[in-house]
C-alpha angles and dihedrals in degrees: 000000000000124000121196117204111206142161128237115260101262119142111233093024100071129065089000092174089065096053096086090059103032105021124238095290094045089051088051093052092051089049092054090050089052093048090051094053090045094050090048091052091046089056086066091057110118095228147024120332128206129187116215116196128195090217135012113279121176094199097052092042087055089050091055093046092052090051091050094249128132117237125217141176120247115240122249120268134067124314095273093054092045094050091046093053091046092050091046090051093049095048089056087071107022135045096224126027130186125196125198138168129221103257104085118085094186100064116113145136096300094053091043091052093047089054093049092049089050091056089060089075105019129048095220134038130184124196102212125220124210094244094061098264127091138253098200137031122187141172146181100192119076095189091070096063112088116152088248092056094108099036110150096016114141102225123190096038142071093280096062099097094039092050094045093049091051086062087073139051110263093245091056097063141063122190116209124217111285124264122185129242139201114260106122136047088254089059092053088052091050093047090048095046088049091052092243095116124036118236090235135034114309127219106299130239122271091277091062093049085060090050101276117139 
């Protein structure tokens, strides 16, 4: 099963590190582009997909419904607590669960399958990112996921993967080769020059196709 963590579509509340360069609305448009690519990649996943939102969002819930996915609200707490609870919930129903965000344009079926294969012989898998964080987290062992699992992890910086790996015994984890994600203005430029993001607004989500903007 694949869990997508996403934020509700609120200008000024998404991709905040991009706001100084692109403004709140510009950062929102880039976020929508990233979501669109993430949703397209998730449709290649060989199993069930769930969308987990930080706040209710009718347009994103409609998008999930159109794609045949269920939509859930993330729990309270910091990112580590929310991820741990989502993984614990997923592993109550599925033997292997992957969790991703919406910032990595390189995720797709080959990387998902590599992560799932890894979980056949290790209880935890991380998909590394070039900036020291990670673009994917997966597990096959529900008993590992207490809400306090990631206490002390410095998320949002170059220590995130190192700190998160330190929460497990070395033999419990496998780290996949790094990809890169979009956090800063330089990442947007890289994505656009690579053809992974359009220079202008991309086709909107299902809500927009019904008149939502």
